[in-house]
N, C-alpha and C positions, 0 to 999 in steps of 0.2 A: 463508614458504611454509607451507601447512596440510596436514598429513598426515591421511588418512582413518583414523579410529580405530574400534574396535569400539563398538557402542552401550553407553551407560552409563545408570544411573538415579541422578540427582542427589539427594543427601541434603540439600543446602542450596541456597539461591538462587544462590550464587556458584561452587560447585565441584561437579563430578560425581564420584560414587563408583562405581568399576567393580564389576561383579557377575560376576567370573570363575567363582565357584562355581555360580551360577545357570546361566551359559552352558554350563559343563562338564556340569552335571546334565542340561540339556536335550539336549545332544549324546549323552550316554549313553543317555537315554531313547529318542531317535530311533533310535540304533543297535540297541537291544534290540527296538523295535517293528518295525524293518525286517527284523531277523532272523526275526521271527515272521510276516512276510509281510503286515503291515498298515500299511506305510509310507504307502500312498496315502491312508489315512484322515486323516493329519495333515500330509502334505507341503504342501498348499496353504496351510495356516495358517503353517507354518514359513517358506515362501517369501515370504509376505506380511508376515511379522513381526508378525502380529496377536497380541500378548500378551493373553491372556485369563484367566490364572490365576496364582496364586502371588504372589510379591513384585513382579512386573511388572504386575499388573492395575491398571487405572485406579482411583484412590482415590475419585473422584467420577464418576458415570456420567451424570447428568442435567445438561446444560450449556445456559445461555442465552448466545448470542453475538449481540451487538448489531451492527446494520448501518444505514447510511444508504442511501436509495434511489438507488443509482448502479450503473452497469454492472459496476464492479469489486467489487461485493459477491458476484459470481456464484459464486466457488469456495466460499464459506461456505454459500450457499443450496444449491448442487448437492451438497455433501458430505452435507447433510441429506436432500434429496429423492431422491437416488440410493441412499440407504441405506449410503453408504460409512462413515458414523460407526459403524454397527453392527459392521462388520468389525473395528473396533478397540475394541469393548466400551463404546462411549459412545453417547449420544443427544443430538444437537445440535438445539436449538430456536432458529432465527433470530429475533431480536427487532428489529422495525422501530423506529428512533428518529427523532426530529424534527430534531435538530441535533447538531453535533459537541460543543458545550458539554454537551448532555445525555448524550452517550456518555461524555465525560470524567467527569462527576459520577457516573454509574452504575458506571463502572469503579472509581473511587476508593472509593465507599461499598459496593461489593460486590453491587449489584443485578444487574450483569452479570458473568459469569465471564470473558468475553473479548469482543473486538470487532474488527470490520473498522474500521480507524481510521487517521487521518492519521499518517504517520511523525513529523512535527515536533511533533504534539500530545503524543506519548508522551515525547519528549525535553523538551518544555516542562514537563510535569507533574513529571517526575523532578527537574528543576532549580528548580521552583517559579515558573516564568513561565507566564502564561496560565492560571492556576488554582492550586488547592491543591497543595502539594508532597507527593508520595508516590513511593516507589521503584517503578519500572515495569519491564516486561519485553516486549521485542519477540521473538516466537517465530519469525516468518518474514515474508518479504515476500509480499504477495498478488498483485502485478502490477507490471509496468513499463509506462510510456507511457500513452496513451489519454485525456489531458485536453486542454483547449484554452482559448484566450482568445477571447472573443466581444466584438465591438464593435457598437454600435447602428447601425441603419440611418440614424438621424439624422446620425451622424458620417460615414457613407458618402456621404450627400447633400452633405456639405461637403468631400469629397475624401479622407477618411481611409480607407485600405484596408489599411495595414500599419503597422509601427512607425515607419518613417521619415516617412510622410505624416501619421501621428498627431502626431508631434513638431512638424512644420511647422505643422499646424493649431493646436496648443496654443500655439505661439509667436506665431501670428498673432492668435488670439482673446483670449488672456490672460484667460479666464474660469475659474471653478472647474469642474474636471472631477472626476467621482466614479467610482471603480472599486471593484468588490466582489470580495472573496475569502471563503473559507468558515470560516476560523479563524485568529487572529493568528499562531500559530506553525506553522501547517500547510503542507502542500505547495502548495496553490493560492496562498496568499499569497506564498510564496517564488518560484514560477514567475512570477507577475504582476510582482513587484518586479524580478526578474532581467531580464525581457523589457523592461519600461519603462526600466530603467537602461541596458540594452544599446543603447537608442536615445536616450540622453541625457536621459531624463525621470526626475527624482527622485520616487519614489512618495510620499514624505511631504511634500516641499516644493513640488512642482509640481502636486500633485493631492491629492484627499481619498480616503481608503480606508475602506470600510465592510465590516462582516461580515454576510453573508447565508447562511442554510442552503441547501444545494444545490438542493432541490426548489422553493425559492422564488425562484431567480434569474430565471427567465423572466418570472414575473408581475411582479417588481419592475422589470425592464427595460421591460416593456410600459407601465407607468405612469410611466416616466421617472425612476426613482429612481437610475439609474446610467448612465454612458456606456459602460461595458464591464465584463466580469467574467471571472474564471478559475474554472473548475469542472470536475468530471469529467463524462463522458458518462453518460446521453444528453442532458444539458441544453443542450449546445452545438448538437447536431443539432436538438433541439426548438425552439431559438430561430430556426433557419433555417426549419423547417417552419411555424412560426407567423408568419414574415415580420417579425420584429422585430430581427434581428441577423444577423451573418455571422461566420465563423471567420477571425480575423486571423492566427492561428498555432496550430499544435498544440504540445503540450508536448514531444513527441518531437523537434520541430524546434529546441527550446531545448536539450535534452539527450537524445540518443539513448539509449534503454534506461534512463531515469532511474528511481530508486526512487519508489514511489507509496504505496499503502495497505499496511498491515501487519496481522498478527494480533497484537493487543496484549492484555496483561493486567497484573496487578500482580506485583511480585516476591514478594509474600506468597503469592499463589496458586500460583506455581511451586514455592515452598519447601514448601507444604503438600500440593500435588498434582502432583508431578513426572511420574508416569506418565500422569496425565490430560492434562497439557500435551503430552506426547509423542504421545498418541493423537489429540489435536486436530490437531496439525500433520500427522500421517500421513494422517488422513482428508482434510484439505484439500489436501494434496499430491496425493492420488489424484484429487480433484475437479479440481484444476488441470491435471493430466495429461489427464484426460478432455476438458476444454474445448478444449485446444490440439491435440487429436489429429486433428480433422477439421473441415471446414466444416459438415458435418451435425451434429456435436456442438455447434458454436457456435450453430447454428440452434435446436437443442433447448434449449440454455441460454438463448438470447434469449427463446424462447417461455415458458420457465419463469419467468424473472425479470420479464417484462413484466406479470405478474399484479398485481392490486390490492394483494395482501398484500406484494409486494416493491417493484419500481420504479414500477409503476402508470403505464405509458405504452405507446404503440403498439410492437408487436414490431419492426416494420421500422425504426423510429427507433433502436432499440438495435442491431439486427443489422448494418446497413450498416457502421457504424464498427467493430464487432467484427470484421468480415471485412476491414477495411482499405479499404472502398469510401468514399472521401471526396469531398464537394463542399463548397466553402467558402461557398456561397450567393450568390456574385457571379460565377459563370461558370467557375470552375476545378474540374475533377474529376480525381481521381488514385487509383491503387491504392497504398496506403501499406504498404511492407514492415515498417515499424516501428510498426504499430498495436499495440493493447494485447496484451501477452503475459501469460498466466497461468502458464505453466510454462517454455517455452523451454529444454527439457532441464535444468531446475532452475536455470538462471541467473536467472530472474525471482523465485525464491523464497528464495535464500540471503540471510541477513541480514548483508550485508557491513558490517564495522565502518566502512569509509570512507563508506558511505551515511549512516549516523547522524552521523558527524563533519561531513559536508558541511552538514547542517541546522544544526548548532551554529555553523559558520562564518557562515552567513547570519543566524542569530539575533544573533550579535555584530555583523555588518555593519550591521544595521538597528536596533541599539540595544536589542534585547530582552534581551540579555546585556550587562551593564555592564563586565565584565572577561572575559578569556580563561579558559575552563574547562580542565580536563585533558581535552582532546578524546578521545584514545584511551582514557583511563581510564574516562570516562563511557560511551563506546560499548561497552566490554567489560562494564560493569555492566549495561547495558540489553539488548544484543543477545545472546540466549541461544543461541549457536552450538552449545553442548553438546547442548541439547534438540533442536535442528534436525538435527544429525548423526545422532542416534538414529533420528529419524523418516525421514530420508533413507535410512538403511540398511534400514529396514523396508519402504520403498516402492521401492527400487532407483533412487533419484534420484541422479544424478551430483553430485559436489561440485567446486567450483572449486579451483584450486591454491593460492589465497591468500584470506585474510580481507579483503583490500583490493583495490580496483580503481580504475582511473583513467579519466578522460574529458576531452574538450574540449567546452566549451559554446558557445552561439551567438555569444558575443563573442570567441571564439578563445582564451579563458583556460583553461589546463589545470588540472585538479584531480587530484592524486595522493596526497593525505593525508600527504605527508612533512613538510610544515611548515604546518599548518592556521592557526596564528596569523598568519603572514606572508601567507597566502592571504586571510584575512578582512580584514586591514588594507590589502591591495594594491589594492582597487577604488577608482577615482576617485570614483564616486558611492556614498556610504554615509552613514550617520547619524553 
């Protein structure tokens, strides 16, 4: 069980150092000012937790946060365009990147201060798989749900409409099938592999898997480079609009409220700029809360991120699935209550240790990790719950009762983080 604690300002990347004297001094100052009749001048800042001076001030105020053109970059973009960053003494400049490999490299070499990034990418870099090894930090989750697996219309013509019929077609044709994901250790690779395996298809032995940057998925399917892909929105909806593919499944149908993108940086950055890290999380939490507050806010968000400088596609292509209005492109339409969550009363943002551990189990399952890591120990190193709790306190964001959560995935297998090694080794289809 996790207790809600007072905000702290970490002196190192691994441990937070309380600042009771600073807190007490602030309370005395507030009391004095209130007695003088000028409490209203500072009360909004106190309630917002907008630290702006003294030892709590952001150490670095100009920040470049990388993003890939996807719907779930929205909270980073809106924190900047709505001016929520200024409330916490920082200026966020969103930086549009071409690929997840590029985001990885720029995080590692310091060209980016932080990024909207794949959960599994952060864990891969930390452990030295999928790129150079460097200690990394997950500051918060940016969203749950909202990705999908798209199959080509050429497969549809041959009778493949879902996982079961795809398996039947692959068994019948016995040709090489190619599926695309966005990064070898990333979320989309894990959703694709899990879904294929749940239907009896070994992603490495029964098919060929390639890596394609998200904005290039539709163009590559159009010219026949793959039979299917897993990617974030709006590129699944774009494939339907362009009449080249259909949605075989959403990722929330694979795992309801699954972890997706995170706000990631290096452990070195958090150690050097702990107050800045807290300010980033607080600003993006405010943006997340704004997006989820109403349909009109989601519309405003879709209009904003549709611009060429961000996602660069039609606003309606983004908006429908943001609002949970789904069509699979082959006749089925539905309102999905489990569409992309950006806030969800804070549940979408808390960096659960079990979420990070799950990605490690899948990295082991598919041979990306050759031996079992210290699952919980690695998650505690990477997921900076201490920083998150400070920002949550500043923004009035509720905290869960535990740092761990459980789930049952599409194949009926339960994940609860109690025995991750046994879980990773328990799948019938694995490398």
